[in-house]
N, C-alpha and C positions, 0 to 999 in steps of 0.2 A: 459711537463712543458715548453719546449722551445718556444711553441707558445705564451706564456705569455710575451715573451721578445720583442715583436714587437716594432719597433722604434716609430710607430704612437701612441701606447698606447690607442687604441680605445675601446669603450664599457667597460671602467673601467679596462682594462688590465694593468698589470704592464709594463712599458716601460723602456728600457735601458736609454732613454733620461730624465726620471724623475730625479729630484734632491732633494731627501729627505734629511733632516738633519740626519746624522749618528753620534752616540755618543758612546764614551768609557770614562772611568774615566780619562784617560790621555789627551783626545783630542776630538774635534768635527769636522766633515766635514760639512760645510755650503755651500749652493749654492753660487757660486762666483758672486760678484757684485762690483760696484764701491765704495760701502761703505768700502770695505776691502783695497782700494788702499793705503791710508796713512800708515797703518801698514805693508802692503806688501812692500812698497818702503823702509821702515826702515829695514825690514828683509833682502831685497836684498843688502842694503848698508852695513849691518853688516859685518865687517871684509873685505869689498870689495869683497864679495862672487861673485857678478856678474862678476867681472874682473878676479878673481883667477881661477874659475871653467871653464877653456877653453874648456873642453871636454863635457860640458853639457850646457843646455840653461837656464841660470838664467837671467831674464829681468834686464836691467839697471833701477835703481831707477826712473829716469826721464821718462822711457818708460812704467811704470806700467799700466797707463791708456790705452795705445795702446794695450798692451798685454791682458788686460782684455777684451777690445773690440774684439780682434781677437778670443779669446776663446768663447766669447758669440756669435759671428757670426757663428763659427763652430757649436755651440749648435743649433742655429736657422736653420742651414743647415742639421742637423741630423747626424753629424759625430763626435761629442764630447759631453761629459757630464762633465762640469768643477766644481770643488769645491775649496773653500778656506780651508786651514788647520788652525784650531783655537785652541790655547792652552793658558791657563792662561788669557783668555779673550781677546786675540789679535790674529790677523792673522799672522802666521809665515811661510806660504808657500802656494803652490798650488798643486793640483793633478787632474787627469782626467781619465775617460774612453775614449779611442780613438780607431781608426781603428775598428769601430763597425761593426759587421756583424750580424744584428738583426735576419735574417732568420735562421741562423745556430743553436743557437746564440753563438758568441764568441766575445771577445774584448781584447784590450790591456790596462793595467794600465800603464800610462806613463805621460810625461810632468810634472814630479814631481820634486819639489825643496823645500828645507826648509832652514830657517835661520841657520847659523852656531851654534847658541846656542841651537837649537832644535835637532841637530844631536846627536846621541848616548844617547838620553834621554828616549827611549822606544816609542816615538811618531811614528816612522816609522813602527815598527811591529804592533802597534795599528791601524794605518790607513789601513795597508794592511789587517788586520783581518776584519775590517769593510767592506772594498771594496770587498774582496773575499767572505765574507758571503753574501753580496748582490748579487754578480755575480752568485755564484753557488746555493745558497739556495732560492733566490727570483726570479732571472732572468732565472735560468735553463741553464746557460752557460755550454757548453761541454768542453771549454778550456779558460784559461786566459793567455795572453802572456805578456812578459816583454822584452823590447829592451833597449840596452845601448851601448855607445861607447866602443870599445875595450880597450881604455886607461882609462876608468872610473872604476878603480879597486875598489873604495869604493862602487859604485853602484853594480858591479858584485858580490862582497862579500855579500852585503845586500840581493840581489836577491837569491843567493845560500843558504843563511841562512834561507830564507823562505821555502825552500824545492823545489823550481822550478828546473826543469831539463833543461840542455842545449840542444837546438834543433840544433844549428849550428852557423856559422859565415858567414854573408853576406859580402864578400870581396869587397872593393872599392864600397861600397853600395851607398854613396852619397858624394857630396862635402859639407863639414861642416866647417864653419869659415875659409875658404880658404885652407883647406887640405882635402885629401880623408879620409873618415871615413869607417872603418870596423865596422859593427853593429853586436853585439852579441845578439842572440835571445834565450830566455828561455820561458818555459810554464809550467803551472800546468793544468792537465786534471782532469775531474770530478772524476774519481775513486781515484785519489790521494788526493782529497780535505780533507777527514776526517783526514788523517794522518798529512797533512799540518796544519789543524786547531788545532789539539792537540799540535803540536810543537809550534805554535804561542802562544796558551794559556799558555803553560808551561813556555815559555820565559817571558811572561808578569806577570804570577803569581810569578815567581822568583824575578822579580823586585819589586813586592809589599810586599815581606816578608823581 
């Protein structure tokens, strides 16, 4: 099944770089475009999220166009698949497949951020369910990775609630916003996916009742 995950997507094969619309009753993932820029700028400005979240990368509202350009350029280079997170008819954040290894295949779900009002709403587990279903069931990935800043406790808690396992910590991994960042690495491997899926579905079902 892994051969179907080639980045090129030739001869009708499914490609990691394809950007289908993915839908759940709570949220849709749409191929990122500049049409989403005004709503995304408002989402980043909400509660000064871009300024407060020093341990993660939320674009400045005035820099949304440049950030969309950056992600689309990486898509053209074959290293990222970027979506806009759309809820209630408006874009409330961004997410991607990144660090793509098409021949394996494996990838990271990352560069994700959402408006403050979208957090804690069930949108995050819904988008993770959509992206993990595509990664494991359609693309045949053997593993999906998640990385976050050591100090991003909110992100670490959310990743652990998915059922991802801790692989380790990359100490002094990179210079990030003027300080050394320790990067926490998690993953879900293919044999774990059925249990992770059931856990996500149960969480979302509980919200619906």
